[in-house]
N, C-alpha and C positions, 0 to 999 in steps of 0.2 A: 504494500500500500504506500510505500514511500515513492513520491512522485518527482522530487527534485533532489539535486545533489546536496543542497544546503539543509534539507529536512533531516532531522534526527529524532530518535525516540527519546522521550523525556521520562515516560512511565509506562510500564507494561505489567498488567495484573490479570488475575482470574476473578470470576464471580466468587462471592463468599461461599463457604462450604455448606451454608444452610440450604442451598439448592438441592443438596443430596438427601436431605432428611425425608422427604416424601417417598422417594424411590427406596431408601433403606427401610422405611417403615413397612412398605408393601412387601419387600423381600423378607423382613423378619416375620410378618404375618404369614407368608407362604411357608416359611421354615417351621413356624409353630404348627400350622395345619399339617405339614408333612410329618412332623414329629408325632403328632397325635395319630395320624394314620399308621405310622411306623410302629407305634406302641400297640395298636390294635392287632397287628400281625398279618399273616398271609390271608388273603390275596392283596391286601392294601399296601404292602411294602413297595411294590413297583410304582404305584401311584405316588407314594411318598417320595420315592427317588425322583420322579418326574417333577414334583413340586420343588425339590431341592435344586434341580437343574434350572428351572424357570426363575427361581429366586436369585440364584447366582448370576444368571444372564441379565436380569433386571438391574441388579446392582452394578454389574460390569458396564452395561450400556450407559447408565447414569454417570458413572465416574468418567467414562470415555468422553461423553458430551461436555461434562464440566471441564475436563482437562483440555479439550480442544476449543474452548471459547476463551478468547483473549480480549481484554479492554486495553487499548493503547492510546496514549497521548503523545503526539509528536509536536514539533515546533510549529506545525501548520494545521493539524487536524486532530480530532478526537474520533476514534472509531472502535467498533466492536467487530471481531472476526470470528466466524463460527464454521465448523465443519472439518472434515478430513479429506474425503475424496472430492466433495463438491464444496469448495470454500466460498462463503458468502461474507461480504463486509458491508457494513452500514457506517457512513462517516458524515461528519459535519466539519466544515472548515472553521477554525477558531475565530477568524476575522468576521464570520457571519453568525456566530452563536447568539449574540444579543443577550437575552435574559437567560439565566440559569436558575433552576429550582432544585432544592434538595428535600426529599421526603424521607422521613424515618418514622416507623411505627415504634411503639414502646419496646417491643421485642427487638426491633432493629437497633434501637439505641443501646439496649442492654448487651446485645451480641456484637455490635459494631458493623452493621450493614445498613444500606439504604438504597434509594432510587435517585439517580441524578438525571434531570431533564435539562438537556443542553440544546437549545434550538428545537429541531424536529427529532432529535435522537433521545431515546429513553433507555437508560442503562439501569436495569434492575439488579438487585442483590449485589451492589458494589461494596467491597470491603473498605473500611475506613473512608466513608463518603465525604467527610469534611476535608480530609487531606486531598482527595481527588479533586474536589471543588476548588480548593486553594491552588492546586497545581494548574488546573485548567484556567482559572482566573489570572494567575501570574503569567502563564505563557501567552494567553490571549491579549494581555495588556501591552 
């Protein structure tokens, strides 16, 4: 996404780990169901093994998506890049950002994540959103 020779990366981060909670909760639920089926015994043990595999795949896919999503601030742009085989990027030029908004729920304030709205770009589950806001504001000025 770097477009000029003068452009350099100022900050690169991932979304907060809270994005993994829902997928992990589903996986743990499937593991608990599988453990219950496994405890019942034959013929339910094969169904239990299938639930264990599905739970592991759900967790693996969630971590993979989280790891492959980057939030990047350069000297010219703020953008988010997603994907592995098919990379998608959404960007906003810092000189066109205009107003920025920072949203944090009570849980977000306690755990250190929030949503940054910069122009038309919405970055959800940003770790340390106040610091990201300050970096974007400083670089844009």
